[in-house]
Every structure is written in C-alpha cells, then in structure tokens.
N, C-alpha and C positions, 0 to 999 in steps of 0.2 A: 174719774179716770185720768184726766189731765194732770191732777196733782200727783197721782200714783206714777205716771210716766215721768213727770218731772223729778220725783224722788229717785226713781230708778236711774235716770240719766245722771243725776248728781252723784249717786253712789258709784256708778260706773266710772265717772271722771275721777273721783277720789281713789277708787281701787286702782285705776290705771296709774295714777301718780305714785301711789305707794309701791306698786309693782316695779316701777322704773327707778325708785329710790332705794329699794331694799338692798342690803349688803349681800344677800345670798345669791348663789348661782345654781342651785339645784332644786329639783321639784320638791314640793311639799309631800311629806309622808302621811300627814293626816289632813284629809280634805276639809275645807271650811263648810259648815252647814248653812249655806245660803239658800233660802227657798227660791224655787223657780217662779212660784206664784205667791202673791200675798206680801205682807210687809216684812221688812228685814230689820235686823238689829245691829247697829254699829258696835254695841258691846260684844256681841257674838263674834264680830269680825276682829276687833282689837285684841280679844283674849287669845286669839290664835296667831297673832303677828307680833314678833319681837320688835321692840322700839328701834327705830332708825331715823336719823336726821335726813333732811332733804338736801338736794343738790345746792340749794341756795345757801345753806350753812357751810358748804364746802367750797364756796367761791374762791377761786385762785386768780390773781391778776393776769397770769400768762396763759390760762387755759382757754384754748380755742374750741368752741363746740364743734362736734362732728355733724354730719348730715343725718338723714333719717335712720332710725333703728329699723333693721330689716327683719322680716318674719322668718322664724325657724333658723336663727343663726346667732352665734355668740363667739366673737373673735377671741375672747379670753381663753377658750378651749383649744385654740390653735396657735398659741404663742410659744409652745415648746419649752416651758420653764423660764421664759423671759418676761413673764407678766404676773399679775396678781394670783393669789391662791385661789384655787377652785376645788370643789368637792369632786371626788371620783364618782362617775355615774355609769360608766360602761363596765359590764361584767361584774357587777356587785350582787351580793346576796340580798334578796328581797326581805323586808321586815325592819329596816333601819338599824341604828347602832345600839339600841337597847339589847341587853342580854336575852337569849332565848328564854321562853317561858320556863319558870322553875329553876333557872340557872343563876348562880351568883358568881360575879367576877372577883377572883381572889388576888390577882396580881396583874400589874400593868407595866409594860416596857415600851418607851417611846424613843424613837430616833427621828430627828427632824432638823430643819434648817430655816432658810429664808422664808419669811411669811408675807403673804399679801392677801388683801380682801378682794371682793368680787363685785365691784360696781361697773356698769357699762361705761364705755369710753368714747364711742364714735358711732357712725352710722352702721358699722359692721358689728358693734358690740351690743350684747343684750344682757341685761343684768339678771334675767330670770333663768339662766341656763341656756343650753344649746338650742332650745326651741322658744321662739318669741311668743308672746301672748297678746293677741289683739282682742280687746274686750268689746263685745257687742251686747246690747240689751237682751237679745234672745239667746245668746250663747256665751257664757262666761266661764271658760276653763281656767279656774284659778289654781296655780301651782306655786305655792310659797315654800320656802325652806323652813321647815319646822320639825325639830326632833324633840320628842318628849320622852323623858326617861324617869320612871319612878323607881326608887330604890328603898327597900326596907330591909334592915339587917343584912345588908349585902357587903361582902368584902371583896375589894378589887385588888389584884396584884397587877401593877401597871409598869410597863417598860416602854419607853417612847424614844424613837430616833427622829430628829427633826432637822430639816434644812434651815439655815438662817433666814431671817425675814426679808421683805422686799428691799432691794438695794439699788444703788446706782450701777451703771455698767462698770466692768473691770477697766483698769487703766488701758489695756490693749484695745478692747472694744470701744471704749470711749474715745481713745485717741484716733481710731479710724473714723468715727463720726465727726470729730472736730476737723480732721483733715479734709473730709468731704465738704463740710460747710465752708471751710477756708478756700477750697478750690472754686466752689460756686461763686463766692464773693470776689475772688481774684479775677474771674472771667468777666465780671461786670456785666452780667446778662440779667434780663428780666424774665423770670420763669413764667410759663403759661400752663394751662390745663390743670392736671392733677397736682402739679407742684407750685401753682401760683401762690399758695399761702406761704411758701418758704421765703418769699421776698420780704415779708415782715416778721418772720418767725424768729424767735430767740431760743437758743439751746437751753435745755432745762437745768443747767447749772452754770453759773458764772464763776464758780470757784472749783474747777475740776480737780485741782491738786488737793483740795479739802474733801470733796464729796465722793469722787470715784471710788468704788468698791465698798462704800459705807452704806448703812441703812438709810432709806429715805425717811424724811421726818415731816413731810407735808402731804395734805390731801387725804382722801378716804382710804387710799391704799398704802399709806405710810407704813414702812416696816416696823417702826417703833410702836405704832398703834396696834397693828395686827399681832405682834408678838405679845403685847400686854393682853389684848382681847383673847388670844388663844389660851393664855394662862387662866383668865377668868372662866372661859368656856370649860376647860378641863377641871378647874376647881369645882365648878357646878356639877360635873359628871362624877368626880372622884373625891369629893370633900371628906367623906368619912374615912378615907385612907390616911388623911393627915394625922388622925388619932390612932391609927393601927400600928404605926411604927414604934418599935421598942427603943430606937435610937434617939438621942437628944436632938440630932439634926438629920435632915434628909440631904444626901449628897446628890448633886447634879454634875454633869461633865460637859465640857465644851472644848473643841479644838482651838488652838491658839491663833485665832483670827479675830480682828476687832469686830467685824460684823457678826460673827458667830457668838462671841462673848456678849456683845450688846443684846443680841436676840435672847440669850439665856437670862440676862439680867431683867429685861423687860418682861419676859415670860414669868420669871420668878416673882416680880412685883404683882402680876396679875393672879398668880396661883397661890402664893403664900401671903401676900400683902406688902405694903410699902416698906415695912421693916423686914424684908425677906431674909436678910442675913442672920437674923436671930434663929429662925427655925430651919434654915437651909445653909448649905455650904457648896459653893461652886468651885469645882476643881478644873483647872486649865491643863489640858494635855498638849504638850508641844507638838508642832507639825514639823518635826525634824526627822532626818533619815536614820538616826542612830537607835531608834526605839524598836526596830524589828517588828515582831507581831504584837507587841504591847502598845497599841496605838489606836486612835480613832480615825487616822488618815493613812491607811496602808499604801495609798498611791505615792506617798512621800518616802516610804521605807522600802518598797519593793524595787531593788536595784535594777533588775532586768526590765521591769516595766518602764522605768525612766530611760533606760539606755537603748531599748529596742526601738529603732526608728521606723520599723516597718509595721510591727504588730503591737507595739506598746502604747504609750499615751497618745502619740501622734496618729495612730491608726484611725481614730475618729475624724480628725481633720482631713485625712487623705480620702476617706470615703465620702465625707461631706462635700468636698470639692467636686467629686465625680457626679454626685447627684445634683449639685447646684447648676452644673452645666446643662442639665436637661430642662430647666425652666426659667432661669434668670435672663437668658438672652432675649426671650420673647418680651419680657417686661422692659428691657432696655430698648428694644425696637419701638414699643408703644410710647415710652417717654421721649424718645428721640423724635418721633413724629410730631409730638407736641412742642418740643424744644430742639429745633434743628442745630442750634449753635453749641450743643453740648451732648456728649455721649458718655453715659455712665458705665463703669465697669461692673462686672458681676459682684465684686466685693462691695462696691459702693451701694448697689441696690440692696444687697443683703443687710448692710448697715441701716438703710432706710427702714427695712422691715423690723430690725431690732429696736429702732427708736420708738416704734409704736408702743411696745410693751413698757420700755423703760420710762418714757415720758408719762405714760399712764400712771405708773407707780409714784410719780412726783406730783403731777398736776391733776390727776383724776381723769384725764382724757388726752387724746393725741390726734391731730389731723393726719399724721403719718399713717394711721390705720386706714384712712380713707383713700390713700393712693393706690391700694391694691385690691384686686377682685377676690371673691371667695376662693376661686381656684388658686390664686397666688398664695392665699393663707393656708390652704390645704397642703400646698407644696412646701411652704415654709415650716409648717408643723412637722411634716415628714422629714425635712432636712434636719430639724432639731432631734427627731427620733434617731436618725441615722448617726449623727455625731455622738450621741450618748450611748447608743447601742454598741458602737464599735470602740468608743474611748474607754469605758469602764464597765459596760454592760455585757449581756450574753454573747455578743459577737467578739469580745476581746478575750484572748487566751489567759490573761491574768486577772480579769475582773472577778470571776466567781470565787477564786481562791482567796482574793483579798477580802471579799465580802463575808466569807465564811468565818473570819475571826470574830466579828461582833455577833454574828448569828449563833455561833457555838457558845460564846460566853453567855448570851441571853438564854439559850436553851438550858444551860446548866442552872441558871437562876430560876427558870420556870419549873424545872424538875425539883429544885429544893423547896419551892413553895414559900409560904409566909415566913418561914424561919430565915429566909434571905432578905426579907423586907418587902414592903408593898409597892413602892414607887421607884422607878428608874427612868431618868430623863437624860438623853444624850443629844447634844447639839453639834452639827457638823455641816458639811457642804453637800450639794447634790451629787458630787463625784464620789462621795463616801456612802450615800444611801443606795445608789444604783448598783454597786457591786454586791451589797447585801441582798437586794432583790434578785440579782442574777444567781447568787448562791442558793437562794430559796427556790428559784425556778418556778415561780407561780405565774409568770407572764411568758409562757413558752410559745415560741413560734417554730413550726416544724422545719422551716428553712430560714437561714439568715436573711435579714432585710436586704432586698435588692437595691441597687443604686441607679438602675436604668428607668425605673418607674415607681410610682407609689403603690405599696402593698396595702390595699384598702382593708383587708380582713385581718390585719396584724393585731397582736395582743399588746405589743410594746408601744405605749403612747406616753411620751415624756410629759406632755401637758397635764395629764391627770396623775402621774406618778410622782414627779418632783417639781411642781410649780414652786415659785418662791414661797417659803414657809411650809413646803411639803413635809408631811410627817407620816411615819408608820408606827402603829401601836400594836403590841402583842399583849393579849389578855389571857390570863389563866382562869378558866371557867370551872366552877364546881356545879355539877348537875345531878339531880336525884335519879335513882334507878332502883328497880325492884321494890321490896317491901319498905314499910315506914322505918323499920329498924335499919335497913341498909342506907337510908338517907342520912344517917349520922356520919356516914363515910361516903360522900358523893363521888361520882366518877369525875375525873379531871380531864378537861379538854383545853385546847389552845385555839384562839380565834385571832384573826389578823384584820386590823382596821387600817386602810390606806386612804388618807385624806377624807376621813369620815364616810368611807364606803367599805362595808365588810366584804373581804375577798376570800374565797375558798381556795384551799390548796387542792389542785386538780386530782392528785392521787390520794388525798386523805380528807374527805369531807362527809363522813358518815355520821358525825356527831350532831347534836342539836344546833340548828341554825347553820348547818354545813361546816361545823367546827371539826377539829381533828383531835382524836384521842391523844392525850399527852404522851403515853408510852409509844404510840405510833409516830408522833411528831419527833420525839427524841431519837427513835430509830432512823427516821427519815433523814434527820440532820447528820447523824453519825455516818450513815451510808453515803450521804452526799460528800461529807468530808473525806471519806476513803476514796471516793471517785475523783475528787479534785486534787488530792495529793497534799504534800507538806508545803506550807507557805514558804518556809525558808529555802527549801530546795527549788521550788518554782521561781522564786525571786532572786536566786543566786546569793543567798546569805549564808554565812557560816553557822556551824552548830552552836556557837556561843551566843548567837542572836536570840532574842526572846521569841518563843514559838507561839504564844497566845496572849490574850488580854488578861491581865491580873488585877487591874484597878477597879473593875466594874463590880463593886460590892458596897453594901451599906455598913 
C-alpha cells in the first residue's frame, strides 16, 4: 500500500509539473484515461500530451518570478489583446475543431495577425486556462489542451485572417512606459509595497528604437516562435490541401507592416517548410490611403473615419478615457498609501498594466502582473474591450462597413468553391480583424458597451477575439444528406473558427455542428452589405475609388 501511495504521489507531482509547463490555455477535449484505483501507465499519459519543454529551458536572465499561481484564474484571459495568444473558450460550439461527423472541409480562409503562446506568467497567471488545477491524490481533474483530428480523403477549403504575432509595444505606448520609469528614477525614491520590485527592475528592451512595434524574439511567447508554430499546427490540420491546388504556388497576403510581414514569413516557414518561397508567394498590400476599397487595411483608406474626431478612429480613445476614470483612481490611492512620495496618474497606472502583458511576451513573465488585483484585471480587460468596440468594432459607425470588404471577398470565394483554390491566408492588424467581425455581427450585444461600469454579460471580449496572433478561419464544409446517391453532391455549409474555438452565427446555425448553409450565408452577407451601405459613400471617397477587394484570388 505504501509503495502504491508513493507511486501515486510521484505521478501527481509529475502531472502537476507538466500542467504548469504546458503551452496550452484551454481545457482538454479528450479526457485522459487515468484510473482512480489501481496502477497507472505513464505511456497512457504521454500519448495524450503534446511535447513541451519546461520553464527551466526557457530561463531568461531578466525574468523575475511571480508569486503563487491562484486557483480558478488566468490573467492571460484578461489582457485585452496585449498578451499571448489564447484559445477562445466562451460561447464556442461543443465538439472541438474537427469537422462534424460525415462532413469534409473543402476550403479554408484565414485572417490573422500577432501571435502569442500561452504559458503562465505570474501569481495571477495560470497556464491551464481560466480555471486553475490543484491536483490532489483523491481528486485529479485533468484538463489539458488536446485536439485530435483524423482526416481521410478530406478536402479543406481554407481562408484565414490573422493578426501579427506577439510584438513589443508601439512607439507611443512604449514611450509612455519609458517616461514613467524615467520619472520614478528622477524622483530618486525607493518604492515600497507592490512596487518594491521596480527598484531593481530593468525595462524589457534596452534598444527601444530597434524593438518597439516589432515581433518579440525571446521566451516561450516569442512572436517569431508562435508564428512558426501556428504554421506547423495548420499544416498538421490542412496538409492535404497543399496538393489540392492547381496553381504552381499558393499566394498569401500581408499588409505592409514589418511585424505583419515577418509574421507571414515565419508562418510560411512552419506551414510550407524552410524553403517556403518555392511553393508560396507572399504579396504585400500597401497600407496607403489611395487604395480605396481594394485594401487589407480599410482604416487607412476610409477618409471620413480618419477625419471624424468624434466618432472616427479616436472614438475608442474617448470612450476608454471615460471608463478608465471609474477604476484607475482607486488603484492610484492604494499605491500612494504604499508610496506617499509619489502619486501616479491614471495614464501611468494604465501603462503599468500594459507592461504586464508586453513583458510576458519577451521574458515569459512579469512582476507587473502581481501589482494588481483580480478586479483590477477585470477592469483592464473591459477597458480594452471598450477601446476596440468603439475604435473599429460594433460601436463605431465606420467599423462594420470597413470590415465588409474582406468578408464579401471571402464569401465570393466560398461560393466559388475549389475552383477558386483551397487555401487563403491574410495577415493584418487587430484593427483590421475587428471590423470584419463587426460586419459579420456574430458577437452581438443588445446595447452598446457602457463606460460607467463593466457589462459582465457582454459578448464582445477582445482577449479571446484578437489576442496577439489572433486568427479567424472560415471553412467550407461538404456534408452528406439524403440517399447514398445524393452524397455524390454533398450539401455545402460554412463554419467559423475563432482562435481554435468554433463559433456559430446566431441567425444561421441549423447545419451540422451549428454550421450555416452556404446559400444562407451568402444571402446573410449580401443583406448585411445592403444594410451597411457603400464603402466609398460612407468613407467620403469618390466614385473613381476602388469599391471592393480584387487581389484576393489564387
């Protein structure tokens, strides 16, 4: 009996270590078959767990360990797009990312951008998703991220829109951080309490002019690593499509930003191989205002959106400031009690919260995450929801019409089917994905997000929609119906994958796995376009400006 208990204890310790080291952030879709009584098999365990290295192998000379990992909490799900990539877990269709029984994916469209992985970073971060796992010999609730997809004679038509991978802060945000640190240093004070670590802390780049706005290249959340890993992951899922194309090369598209282009390149190396330029061709689409509707970045071409200081691009910042005033002051009071010689402004405290996620993408962890309470992070998460909701999302009068451009072009390709090609990958910024989601209207809130308090039951959650490396994949499904003869001409459906979580269209989910009949999807997008109006007219462009995307074809 004692040997049995000793073995169980050893296994629990091993399992606990692996749980804390795994790269995934979401629950396992296939439970491990670990017997409650009797001997266990490590072989059974390892065959269900993808390989991952330990924190020891990710040692970083400047990474300061956070405090205790807390139960039922994961800070990575509350960073509002400023942290590592996480899987979408709220409001997803049950059953995983594999196609519904009997269905074959014929075409895939992906749009995405900044990429980040999902390792825990501090006492508030939990690597196993939003609910922590405390292992006990008598109760071992194992939830590992494992998706298994078996494909036999399956054709995928794939289109993907992706945000660029994990990056350093922008020049503007990074500049605010450096100004804060310089002010602290200039006051020549010794900080206490939650900020005591800052006395010896070093900013996560000593070459801001070189690193700001570019992909991170160190640590387990490195943007370069995750972009490559995502390529490998999607090759695993869609490898047979590489042989389905009748074209000599597969074309990918990236907006003309260094971090977006680098993301596409690292992704391509993972998906196509190190010599990716032989089977693939990366087309760079300028981020200039003269392209009209023929662009990946409509926020740059929509004149009224740029010039409208009330409800255009700046609308998000206006609404953000209103909400910030509801929670940042209390944090300032708490920090001032600990450090009477310095009072931090709302903007400085917000920069501290931003440093949590950005340092994590560089060093794998951040003590800035520990400065704030869970409620502080819930407020920060909502603040990030507010800025994006009103900057380019459903709360902005220009957002949906800008996003309809890519959505309409992709819908035409889905309708054309395999004759258009099997794989479509677009790489952009989060500010280009959000308008598309707004146009699709699948995360609908009955009323606009308030700025006086947190709307707890909201659908719009930026952390799970556009984390760094966030991606949206449209799949064209062929599913059998009727008699065996009818199966020669399967019914066609559309399914949407948001950060590896299948999301149903609320008004169109009667198909297998809550997918949408293609003809209904086409009609839905058509009616949505009529509702939103003409892009050129809304944006104040002349009739000579391009009205739609023309480059998205193989």
